[in-house]
N, C-alpha and C positions, 0 to 999 in steps of 0.2 A: 593983779592975777593972771595968769595965764587960762589957755583955752583949757588946758589939762586940767588946771583946777577946776574951772568953772564945769567942764564935763563930770566932774568927782562930785559937784556938788549937787549936780542935777541927780546923784544919784543912781548911775549906770553900773554902779558895782553890785547893788543891792535891788536896782531895777526901775525906770524910772516910773511911776505910777499914773502919772498923768499922762503921759503916752499913751501906756496901759488902759486906759481908759476912755481916751481918743479913739484907739483902735477898734473896743471892743464897742463904741458907738455908732462909727461907720458901719461894723458888721452886721450890728442889728440893724441899723435904717436899711442895709442893702438885703436883709434878711426880709422886713416887714414889705419893702417894694416887689420884693419875688413873690410874696406871697399875696400881694393885693394882683396883679398882672393877671 
């Protein structure tokens, strides 16, 4: 397996759902932290 194959399996062409979910969680945490300040 090459790096390129691993990247394709991770779903970069269709969007990496795990990364999207992690990013959304971080944004939500920052938003909540801002509301509580």
